[in-house]
RODREN-921918 format. One record per residue (C-alpha): residue number from 1; x, y, z. Coordinates in steps of 0.5 Angstrom, whole numbers, plus 2048, in hexadecimal, padded with zeros to 3 digits. Each point is the difference from the previous one (the first is absolute). Example, Ala and Ser with C-alpha at 12.3 -4.5 7.8 and 13.67 -1.06 7.14 Angstrom:
BEGIN
@n = 1 | u = 819 | v = 7F7 | w = 810
@n = 2 | u = 802 | v = 807 | w = 7FE
***
This chain:
BEGIN
@n = 1 | u = 7F3 | v = 814 | w = 7F8
@n = 2 | u = 7FB | v = 7FC | w = 804
@n = 3 | u = 7FA | v = 804 | w = 803
@n = 4 | u = 7FA | v = 7FE | w = 805
@n = 5 | u = 7FB | v = 805 | w = 7FF
@n = 6 | u = 7FA | v = 800 | w = 805
@n = 7 | u = 800 | v = 7F8 | w = 801
@n = 8 | u = 7FA | v = 7FE | w = 804
@n = 9 | u = 7FF | v = 7F8 | w = 801
@n = 10 | u = 7FB | v = 7FD | w = 805
@n = 11 | u = 7FF | v = 7F9 | w = 801
@n = 12 | u = 7F9 | v = 800 | w = 803
@n = 13 | u = 800 | v = 804 | w = 806
@n = 14 | u = 808 | v = 800 | w = 800
@n = 15 | u = 803 | v = 806 | w = 7FD
@n = 16 | u = 807 | v = 7FE | w = 7FD
@n = 17 | u = 802 | v = 806 | w = 7FD
@n = 18 | u = 7FD | v = 807 | w = 802
@n = 19 | u = 801 | v = 805 | w = 7FA
@n = 20 | u = 807 | v = 7FE | w = 800
@n = 21 | u = 805 | v = 805 | w = 7FC
@n = 22 | u = 807 | v = 7FF | w = 7FF
@n = 23 | u = 805 | v = 801 | w = 7FA
@n = 24 | u = 806 | v = 7FB | w = 800
@n = 25 | u = 806 | v = 803 | w = 7FD
@n = 26 | u = 803 | v = 7FD | w = 7F9
@n = 27 | u = 806 | v = 7FC | w = 800
@n = 28 | u = 800 | v = 7FF | w = 808
@n = 29 | u = 800 | v = 7FB | w = 805
@n = 30 | u = 7FA | v = 802 | w = 804
@n = 31 | u = 7FD | v = 7FD | w = 806
@n = 32 | u = 7F9 | v = 7FF | w = 802
@n = 33 | u = 7FF | v = 7FF | w = 807
@n = 34 | u = 7FA | v = 7FF | w = 805
@n = 35 | u = 7FE | v = 7FB | w = 805
@n = 36 | u = 7FC | v = 7FA | w = 7FF
@n = 37 | u = 7FA | v = 801 | w = 7FC
@n = 38 | u = 802 | v = 808 | w = 7FF
@n = 39 | u = 7FE | v = 7FF | w = 7F8
@n = 40 | u = 807 | v = 7FE | w = 7FD
@n = 41 | u = 7FE | v = 7FA | w = 7FC
@n = 42 | u = 7F9 | v = 803 | w = 7FE
@n = 43 | u = 804 | v = 806 | w = 7FD
@n = 44 | u = 805 | v = 7FB | w = 7FC
@n = 45 | u = 7FA | v = 7FC | w = 7FE
@n = 46 | u = 7FD | v = 806 | w = 7FD
@n = 47 | u = 806 | v = 802 | w = 7FC
@n = 48 | u = 7FF | v = 7F9 | w = 7FC
@n = 49 | u = 7F8 | v = 800 | w = 800
@n = 50 | u = 800 | v = 7FA | w = 805
@n = 51 | u = 7FB | v = 804 | w = 803
@n = 52 | u = 7FB | v = 806 | w = 7FE
@n = 53 | u = 800 | v = 806 | w = 804
@n = 54 | u = 7FA | v = 803 | w = 802
@n = 55 | u = 803 | v = 807 | w = 7FF
@n = 56 | u = 806 | v = 803 | w = 7FD
@n = 57 | u = 805 | v = 7FD | w = 7FB
@n = 58 | u = 807 | v = 7FE | w = 7FF
@n = 59 | u = 804 | v = 804 | w = 7FB
@n = 60 | u = 807 | v = 7FE | w = 7FC
@n = 61 | u = 803 | v = 806 | w = 7FD
@n = 62 | u = 7FA | v = 805 | w = 801
@n = 63 | u = 7FB | v = 7FB | w = 7FD
@n = 64 | u = 7FB | v = 7FB | w = 803
@n = 65 | u = 804 | v = 7F9 | w = 800
@n = 66 | u = 7FE | v = 7FB | w = 7FA
@n = 67 | u = 801 | v = 7F9 | w = 7FE
@n = 68 | u = 806 | v = 802 | w = 7FC
@n = 69 | u = 803 | v = 804 | w = 806
@n = 70 | u = 800 | v = 7FA | w = 804
@n = 71 | u = 803 | v = 7FB | w = 7FB
@n = 72 | u = 806 | v = 805 | w = 802
@n = 73 | u = 7FF | v = 7FF | w = 807
@n = 74 | u = 803 | v = 7FB | w = 805
@n = 75 | u = 7FC | v = 7FD | w = 806
@n = 76 | u = 802 | v = 7FC | w = 806
@n = 77 | u = 7FA | v = 7FE | w = 804
@n = 78 | u = 800 | v = 7FF | w = 808
@n = 79 | u = 7FD | v = 7F9 | w = 7FE
@n = 80 | u = 804 | v = 7FB | w = 7FC
@n = 81 | u = 7FE | v = 800 | w = 7F9
@n = 82 | u = 804 | v = 7FA | w = 7FD
@n = 83 | u = 7FD | v = 7FA | w = 7FD
@n = 84 | u = 802 | v = 7FA | w = 805
@n = 85 | u = 801 | v = 7FB | w = 7FB
@n = 86 | u = 804 | v = 803 | w = 7FA
@n = 87 | u = 807 | v = 801 | w = 800
@n = 88 | u = 803 | v = 806 | w = 802
@n = 89 | u = 804 | v = 802 | w = 7F9
@n = 90 | u = 7FA | v = 7FE | w = 7FC
@n = 91 | u = 7FB | v = 804 | w = 804
@n = 92 | u = 805 | v = 806 | w = 800
@n = 93 | u = 801 | v = 7FF | w = 7F8
@n = 94 | u = 7F8 | v = 800 | w = 800
@n = 95 | u = 7FF | v = 806 | w = 804
@n = 96 | u = 805 | v = 804 | w = 7FB
@n = 97 | u = 7FC | v = 7FD | w = 7FA
@n = 98 | u = 7FA | v = 803 | w = 803
@n = 99 | u = 803 | v = 807 | w = 800
@n = 100 | u = 802 | v = 7FF | w = 7F9
@n = 101 | u = 807 | v = 7FD | w = 800
@n = 102 | u = 802 | v = 7FC | w = 7FB
@n = 103 | u = 801 | v = 7F8 | w = 802
@n = 104 | u = 808 | v = 801 | w = 7FF
@n = 105 | u = 800 | v = 807 | w = 804
@n = 106 | u = 7FB | v = 7FD | w = 806
@n = 107 | u = 805 | v = 7FA | w = 801
@n = 108 | u = 806 | v = 805 | w = 800
@n = 109 | u = 7FD | v = 805 | w = 805
@n = 110 | u = 7FD | v = 7FA | w = 804
@n = 111 | u = 807 | v = 7FD | w = 801
@n = 112 | u = 803 | v = 807 | w = 801
@n = 113 | u = 7FC | v = 802 | w = 806
@n = 114 | u = 800 | v = 7F9 | w = 803
@n = 115 | u = 808 | v = 801 | w = 800
@n = 116 | u = 7FF | v = 807 | w = 803
@n = 117 | u = 7FC | v = 7FE | w = 805
@n = 118 | u = 804 | v = 7FA | w = 802
@n = 119 | u = 7FB | v = 7FA | w = 7FF
@n = 120 | u = 803 | v = 7FE | w = 7F9
@n = 121 | u = 801 | v = 7F9 | w = 803
@n = 122 | u = 7F9 | v = 7FF | w = 801
@n = 123 | u = 7FD | v = 802 | w = 7F9
@n = 124 | u = 7FE | v = 7F9 | w = 7FE
@n = 125 | u = 7FC | v = 7FF | w = 807
@n = 126 | u = 7F9 | v = 801 | w = 801
@n = 127 | u = 7FE | v = 806 | w = 804
@n = 128 | u = 7FD | v = 7FC | w = 805
@n = 129 | u = 806 | v = 7FD | w = 802
@n = 130 | u = 803 | v = 807 | w = 801
@n = 131 | u = 801 | v = 803 | w = 807
@n = 132 | u = 7FB | v = 806 | w = 801
@n = 133 | u = 807 | v = 804 | w = 800
@n = 134 | u = 802 | v = 7FD | w = 7F9
@n = 135 | u = 7F9 | v = 801 | w = 7FD
@n = 136 | u = 800 | v = 807 | w = 802
@n = 137 | u = 806 | v = 801 | w = 7FC
@n = 138 | u = 7FD | v = 7FC | w = 7FA
@n = 139 | u = 7FA | v = 805 | w = 801
@n = 140 | u = 804 | v = 806 | w = 7FF
@n = 141 | u = 804 | v = 7FD | w = 7FA
@n = 142 | u = 7F9 | v = 800 | w = 7FD
@n = 143 | u = 7FF | v = 807 | w = 802
@n = 144 | u = 806 | v = 802 | w = 7FC
@n = 145 | u = 800 | v = 7FB | w = 7FA
@n = 146 | u = 7FD | v = 805 | w = 7FB
@n = 147 | u = 805 | v = 806 | w = 803
@n = 148 | u = 7FA | v = 804 | w = 803
@n = 149 | u = 7FF | v = 808 | w = 800
@n = 150 | u = 7FD | v = 7FF | w = 807
@n = 151 | u = 801 | v = 7FB | w = 805
@n = 152 | u = 7FB | v = 7FF | w = 806
@n = 153 | u = 802 | v = 7FC | w = 805
@n = 154 | u = 7FB | v = 7FE | w = 806
@n = 155 | u = 805 | v = 7FD | w = 806
@n = 156 | u = 805 | v = 7FE | w = 7FB
@n = 157 | u = 805 | v = 7FE | w = 806
@n = 158 | u = 7FB | v = 7FC | w = 804
@n = 159 | u = 803 | v = 7F9 | w = 801
@n = 160 | u = 807 | v = 802 | w = 7FE
@n = 161 | u = 807 | v = 7FE | w = 803
@n = 162 | u = 805 | v = 806 | w = 801
@n = 163 | u = 804 | v = 7FE | w = 7FA
@n = 164 | u = 7FA | v = 800 | w = 7FC
@n = 165 | u = 7FE | v = 807 | w = 803
@n = 166 | u = 806 | v = 802 | w = 7FD
@n = 167 | u = 800 | v = 7FD | w = 7F9
@n = 168 | u = 7F9 | v = 803 | w = 800
@n = 169 | u = 802 | v = 807 | w = 802
@n = 170 | u = 805 | v = 800 | w = 7FB
@n = 171 | u = 7FC | v = 7FF | w = 7FA
@n = 172 | u = 7FA | v = 805 | w = 802
@n = 173 | u = 806 | v = 805 | w = 801
@n = 174 | u = 802 | v = 7FE | w = 7F9
@n = 175 | u = 7F9 | v = 801 | w = 7FD
@n = 176 | u = 7FF | v = 807 | w = 803
@n = 177 | u = 807 | v = 802 | w = 7FE
@n = 178 | u = 7FE | v = 7FE | w = 7F9
@n = 179 | u = 7FA | v = 804 | w = 800
@n = 180 | u = 7FB | v = 7FB | w = 802
@n = 181 | u = 7FB | v = 803 | w = 806
@n = 182 | u = 800 | v = 7FB | w = 805
@n = 183 | u = 7FA | v = 800 | w = 805
@n = 184 | u = 800 | v = 7FB | w = 806
@n = 185 | u = 7FD | v = 7FF | w = 807
@n = 186 | u = 804 | v = 7FD | w = 806
@n = 187 | u = 7FF | v = 7FF | w = 807
@n = 188 | u = 808 | v = 800 | w = 801
@n = 189 | u = 801 | v = 808 | w = 801
@n = 190 | u = 807 | v = 800 | w = 801
@n = 191 | u = 801 | v = 7FC | w = 7F9
@n = 192 | u = 7FB | v = 805 | w = 7FD
@n = 193 | u = 804 | v = 806 | w = 803
@n = 194 | u = 806 | v = 7FD | w = 7FD
@n = 195 | u = 7FD | v = 7FF | w = 7F9
@n = 196 | u = 7FB | v = 806 | w = 7FF
@n = 197 | u = 801 | v = 807 | w = 7FD
@n = 198 | u = 7F8 | v = 801 | w = 802
@n = 199 | u = 7FB | v = 7FD | w = 804
@n = 200 | u = 7F8 | v = 801 | w = 801
@n = 201 | u = 7FD | v = 7FE | w = 807
@n = 202 | u = 7F9 | v = 7FE | w = 7FF
@n = 203 | u = 7FB | v = 7FE | w = 806
@n = 204 | u = 7F9 | v = 7FE | w = 800
@n = 205 | u = 800 | v = 801 | w = 7F8
@n = 206 | u = 802 | v = 808 | w = 801
@n = 207 | u = 807 | v = 803 | w = 7FE
@n = 208 | u = 803 | v = 802 | w = 807
@n = 209 | u = 807 | v = 802 | w = 7FE
@n = 210 | u = 804 | v = 800 | w = 7F9
@n = 211 | u = 807 | v = 803 | w = 7FE
@n = 212 | u = 807 | v = 7FF | w = 7FF
@n = 213 | u = 803 | v = 7FC | w = 806
@n = 214 | u = 805 | v = 805 | w = 802
@n = 215 | u = 7FB | v = 806 | w = 7FF
@n = 216 | u = 7FB | v = 7FC | w = 805
@n = 217 | u = 805 | v = 7FF | w = 805
@n = 218 | u = 802 | v = 807 | w = 800
@n = 219 | u = 7F9 | v = 803 | w = 800
@n = 220 | u = 7FE | v = 7FB | w = 806
@n = 221 | u = 805 | v = 805 | w = 805
@n = 222 | u = 802 | v = 7FA | w = 804
@n = 223 | u = 807 | v = 7FE | w = 801
@n = 224 | u = 802 | v = 7F9 | w = 803
@n = 225 | u = 805 | v = 800 | w = 806
@n = 226 | u = 804 | v = 7FA | w = 801
@n = 227 | u = 804 | v = 800 | w = 807
@n = 228 | u = 804 | v = 7FB | w = 803
@n = 229 | u = 802 | v = 801 | w = 807
@n = 230 | u = 806 | v = 7FB | w = 803
@n = 231 | u = 7FD | v = 7FB | w = 805
@n = 232 | u = 7F9 | v = 804 | w = 800
@n = 233 | u = 7F9 | v = 7FE | w = 7FD
@n = 234 | u = 7FB | v = 804 | w = 805
@n = 235 | u = 7FD | v = 805 | w = 7FB
@n = 236 | u = 7FD | v = 804 | w = 806
@n = 237 | u = 805 | v = 806 | w = 7FE
@n = 238 | u = 7FC | v = 800 | w = 7F9
@n = 239 | u = 7F9 | v = 7FE | w = 803
@n = 240 | u = 7FB | v = 806 | w = 801
@n = 241 | u = 804 | v = 805 | w = 7FC
@n = 242 | u = 7FB | v = 804 | w = 7FC
@n = 243 | u = 800 | v = 7FF | w = 7F8
@n = 244 | u = 804 | v = 7F9 | w = 802
@n = 245 | u = 7FE | v = 7F9 | w = 7FF
@n = 246 | u = 804 | v = 7FA | w = 802
@n = 247 | u = 7FF | v = 7FC | w = 7F9
@n = 248 | u = 805 | v = 7FA | w = 803
@n = 249 | u = 805 | v = 7FE | w = 805
@n = 250 | u = 804 | v = 7FA | w = 801
@n = 251 | u = 807 | v = 7FE | w = 801
@n = 252 | u = 802 | v = 803 | w = 7FA
@n = 253 | u = 7FE | v = 807 | w = 802
@n = 254 | u = 7FA | v = 805 | w = 800
@n = 255 | u = 7FC | v = 803 | w = 7FA
@n = 256 | u = 7FC | v = 806 | w = 801
@n = 257 | u = 7FC | v = 804 | w = 7FB
@n = 258 | u = 800 | v = 807 | w = 801
@n = 259 | u = 7FB | v = 805 | w = 7FE
@n = 260 | u = 803 | v = 806 | w = 7FC
@n = 261 | u = 800 | v = 805 | w = 806
@n = 262 | u = 804 | v = 7FB | w = 804
@n = 263 | u = 808 | v = 802 | w = 801
@n = 264 | u = 804 | v = 7FA | w = 7FE
@n = 265 | u = 806 | v = 802 | w = 803
@n = 266 | u = 7FC | v = 801 | w = 807
@n = 267 | u = 7FE | v = 7F9 | w = 800
@n = 268 | u = 807 | v = 7FE | w = 7FE
@n = 269 | u = 802 | v = 804 | w = 807
@n = 270 | u = 7FA | v = 7FD | w = 804
@n = 271 | u = 803 | v = 7F9 | w = 7FE
@n = 272 | u = 807 | v = 802 | w = 801
@n = 273 | u = 7FE | v = 802 | w = 807
@n = 274 | u = 7FE | v = 7F9 | w = 801
@n = 275 | u = 806 | v = 7FC | w = 7FE
@n = 276 | u = 806 | v = 800 | w = 7FB
@n = 277 | u = 7FD | v = 800 | w = 7F9
@n = 278 | u = 804 | v = 7FC | w = 7FB
@n = 279 | u = 7FC | v = 800 | w = 7FA
@n = 280 | u = 7FA | v = 805 | w = 7FD
@n = 281 | u = 7FD | v = 802 | w = 7FA
@n = 282 | u = 7FB | v = 805 | w = 7FD
@n = 283 | u = 7FC | v = 7FE | w = 7FA
@n = 284 | u = 7F9 | v = 801 | w = 7FC
@n = 285 | u = 7FB | v = 7FB | w = 802
@n = 286 | u = 7FF | v = 7FA | w = 7FC
@n = 287 | u = 7FB | v = 7FE | w = 7FB
@n = 288 | u = 7FD | v = 7FB | w = 805
@n = 289 | u = 7FE | v = 806 | w = 805
@n = 290 | u = 7FD | v = 804 | w = 7FB
@n = 291 | u = 7FC | v = 7FB | w = 7FE
@n = 292 | u = 7FE | v = 7FF | w = 807
@n = 293 | u = 7FE | v = 807 | w = 801
@n = 294 | u = 7FC | v = 800 | w = 7FA
@n = 295 | u = 7FC | v = 7FA | w = 801
@n = 296 | u = 7FF | v = 802 | w = 807
@n = 297 | u = 7FD | v = 807 | w = 7FF
@n = 298 | u = 7F9 | v = 802 | w = 801
@n = 299 | u = 7FC | v = 7FF | w = 7F9
***
């Protein structure tokens, strides 16, 4: 298990992490979320010793992370980390050799991951000739080539088209199913919600929310009511009702956030009094709403 134990990190007068404590369950897809500047990248860099903590420590399986552990970890930084003039297959094999693979195994695994991630036809190209999205695929291959026990990925979906997002999502789900702990950050919260078992949200360097996604939704007490009234887009019927927030209203209908004590059936009856209700649905709030609520809460 990966643990962040009381991590504090300052950059001059800026506090990037403020006594952050967090446990990441083993063998899971785990989303590390937060606004820009929340401290996500700093926390990830601390796992690999790229920055030094001012307090606290990172632990793996109950012990402080050491160099021997990091050799079994895979890391995809937010910044591009490829050698621009080096050919793709060559540098992947080189990274594999750095992790102790034989020359033959490094070459074989490089070919496997290039094929798996859809860039095999670019194996002989230099990194600088690739689009940013394809460079991102190659960087993921570099993180995977030594079959790590822990994957830490900083904005891995950045710059990827929908097809590439699907391919990467499938790979991450496979790794987690094989027992690998996968931690990644992303601002694409719908994607995180689809992929991740558990998440943590940090804000201003502090943990503000963490847990299993479905449990966090239930504990929020909120529900989301979607109502479509035939030929009607006015939300006056829902505006001003205590405990009800109009989240969205357009030609596709009205979306309301309901506090725990609001009677959903009563709101549906209010809608029916305005016009013919042609569609409706009650659901738990999306992860994006939990995120907004967590980072807007008073510090």
